[in-house]
N, C-alpha and C positions, 0 to 999 in steps of 0.2 A: 285195718285201722281201728275198727270197733274192739277187737281183741286187745290191741295195744292200749287203748284207753282204759279198758277194764283192768288189765294188769297194773298199769301205772297208778290208777286210782286206789286199787286194793293195797298197793305198797305204801302209799301215802297215808292211808287210814291206819295201817299197822304202826307206821312211824309216829303218827299223831298220838297213839296210845302208849308209846315207848316210855314216857316218864313214869307211868305206873309201874313198869318193870324195874327201872333203875332205882326208883324210890324204895322199892321193896327189898333192895339189897343193903340192909342196914349194916353199917360198920365196915363195909368193904370199900377200900380206897378206889378212886376212879381209875388209876393206872392198872390196878389188879383186875378190875372189871374189864378193862380194855384187853388185857392179856388173855383172860378167859374167853372173850368173844373171838379173838383170833384163833385160839387153839381149838375150841369146840366147834367153830364154824367149819374148819377143815375136816374134823372128824365126821360131822353131819354130812357134808358134801361128799366125802369119801365113801360113806355108806350108800349114798344115792348112786354114785358112779359104779360101785361094786355091784349093787342090785341090778343096775342096767347093763353091766359089763361094758362100760363105755370108757375105754382108755386109749383108743386108737389116735385120738386127737393129740395126745402127748408127743407122738412122733413128729407131728407137724410143728409143734412148739419147739422141740429140741433142735430142729433143723433151721429155726428162724430166730437168731439172737435179737433181731430188731423187735420182733413181736414180744419177746420176754422183757425188753427194756420198756416198751410201751405199757405193758401191764404192770411192770414194777412202778412206773409213774402213777398209774391209776390206783395201785395198792397203797402207795405213799399218801396220796390225797385222801383216800378212804380212811386210813389210819388216823390222820390228823383230824378229820371230821368226826370220827368216832370219839376220840379222846376229848376234844373240845366240848362236844355235846354232853358226854357223860359227866364231865367236870361241871358244866353249867347247871345241869339238873341237880347234881349232888349239892351244889352251892346255893340252891334255891333261886336259880336264875332261869326258870322255865319260860317266863314271859320274854326275857331278853333272847333266849334261844329261839323262841317262836319267830321273833323278828327276822332272824337269819334266814329262815325258810320262806318268809314273806318277801324278802329282798332277792332271794335266789333267782327268780325268773328274770330279774334285771341282768344278772350275769349270764343266764342261759340264752336269753334273746340276743344280747350283745355278742356273746361268743358265736352264736349262730350266724350273725351278720358279718362279723369280722373274719371268721375262720371257715365257715361253711357257705359263705356268700348267700345266705338267706336274705330276702328283701323285706323291708318293713314299709307299711303304708303310713301316711302322715299321722293318722289318728293313733297308730301304735307308737310312733315316736312321742306324741303328746302324752300318752299313758306313761311311758318311761320317764319323761321329764317330770311329771307330777310325783311319781314314786321317788325319784331322786330328790325332789324338794322335801318330801317327807323325811328322808334320811338326813338331809341337811338340817332340818328343823330339830330332829332328835339330837343331832350332834351339838347344835347351838344351845338347846335348852339344858342338856346334861353337862355341857362344858367339856365334852370329850367324845371322840369317835365311838360309836357302838361297836367296839372291837369284837365282842362275842358274835354278834349278828353278822358282821362283815367277814369274819373268819369262817363261819359256817357256810355262808353263801358262796364265798370264793372257792372253798375246798370242794363243796358238793357240786357247784356249777362246773368246775373243771373236771370232776369225776364223771359227771353226766356226759360231757363232751367226749372224753376219752372212750367211754363205754359205747357211745353211739357210733364212733368211728372205728371201734375195735374189730378185729378180724374173727373173733371167736363168738360163739353163742353165749346165751345167758349163763347156763350151767358151767360150761367150760371156762368162760372168762372169770367168773367168780371163784371157781376152783383154783385157777392159776393164781389169782390174786392172794387167796388165803394160803396157798402153797408157798408163795414168796414170803408172806408174813410169818408163817408158822415157825421156822427155825429161831428167829429172834424172840418171838413170843414164848415159845417153849423154854428156851434158855433162860429168859428173864424170870419166868414163873418158877422154874426149877431153882434158880438162885434165891428167890424169895423164900421158897420152902426150906432149902438147906440152911439158910441163915436165920430162920425163924422169924422173918419179917412179914410173912403172909398172914392174912386174917381169915383165910378160908377154913383152916382146920378148927379154929376156935369159934367159928360162926355157928348159928343154929342150923339144925338139919334142914329146915325149910329153905334157908338161904343157900345152903350147899346145893340143894336140888335145883334151885333157880339158876345158880351159876352153871350147872351142867346143861341147862336148857338154853344157855346163851348161844349155842350153835344154831338151832332152828329159829330162835327169836331174831338172830342177826341175818341168817342166810335166806330165809323164806322171803321177806320183803325185798331184799336185794335182788333175788332171782326174778321176782315180779317186776321190779323196777327195770332191770336190764332187758327183760323181754319186752316191756313196754317201750323203752327208749329206742329199740331197734325197729319199731313198727310205726312210730308216729314222729312228726316233725319236732325239732327241739323247742320251738316256740310253743307248741301245744303241750308238750311235756312240762314246760315251765308253768303254764296256766293251771294244769291239773294239780300241781304240787301244793296249791293253797289249801287243800283239804287237810293236810297234815298240820301245818302251823295253826290253823283255826282251832283244831282239837286241842293242840298244845296250849294255846292261849287261854282257852276255856278252862283247862285243867289248872293252869297257873293262877288264874284269877279266882275261880270259884271253889276249887278243891284245896289248893295249897295257900290261898289267900295272900299271894304276892302283891306288892304295891303296884298300882296302875294309875298314877296321877294324871291330871288334866293335860300336862305337857306331853306325856307319852301318848295319850289318847288322840291329840291333834296330829302327831306324826303318823300314828297308825291309820288315822282317818284318811290322810292324804294318800297313803299307800293303798287303802281299800278303794278309794275313789278311782285311782289309776287302774286297779283290777277290774272294777265295774266297766270302765271305758274300754279296756282291752278286750274283755270278754264279750261285751255287747257288740263291739265293732266286728269281732271275729265271727260271731253268730250271724250277723246281718250279711257279711260278705259270703259266708258259707252258703246261706240260703239263696242269695242272689246267684251265686255260681251254679248251684244245683238246679235252680229254676231255668237258668239260661241254657244249661246243658240239656235239660229235658226238652225245652222248646226247640233247640237246634236239632235234636234227634227226630222230633215230630214234624219238622219241615219237609215238604214234598221234595223228592229228588229232582 
């Protein structure tokens, strides 16, 4: 459990700092950044597998078409999440993107209840209701659904669920996902190069180097996330994820000077209140359960 918390928290911190990486890729289109992430992630993971000489799991995958379909679904959700996030950051919508990962625990908790039969206590339901009220307020005040936030939350919430229930480990599962995405990404990137529509060759040397680093930048936090997701409950995973959007929100407001008017602040405040309630209730229940367990063990036989 403790190792799972560490892995998940580290992944979220790296993701929180991801806008710094994307913003540094000046002049590179979001789609091209996405394609580079797909290609170089597989190269990076392939190097790890080669170093460990760990390819036996591929026989299990080849003999299980259903497993391939499950990971094709998770790969599709991951691809959608990547592209929407890259586009949002490139379009100076870091604050809006951060909201998606503030909302994500709503999807994670509800998916855990509906599909994994995890049970929620009344205070947890109250927390979800307050966060939902925050989303409704943001929708009403802006006159439209926060589609960037909802798209990011839905895609990553679904991805987290599929990875938690996946039959492969963190390294193997992510390698299979990138292997599924690689042919399409490599073909699309090759087409851009052959037709002269790529921006990579004309980019500065520093930008080209950063694109080559897209593999470890993408794969390392995903490995941490997948390892954490398999070790802790989905509801706890959703709670820890607030480290990432908090960092993103700070970057959007103070570093990139994106607008954060009072209307948005009210909606965010409701979501933060729900977080505080959820976290406080969880800590109190955990301490009570631990104390009760210790008292039970100390009782005379």
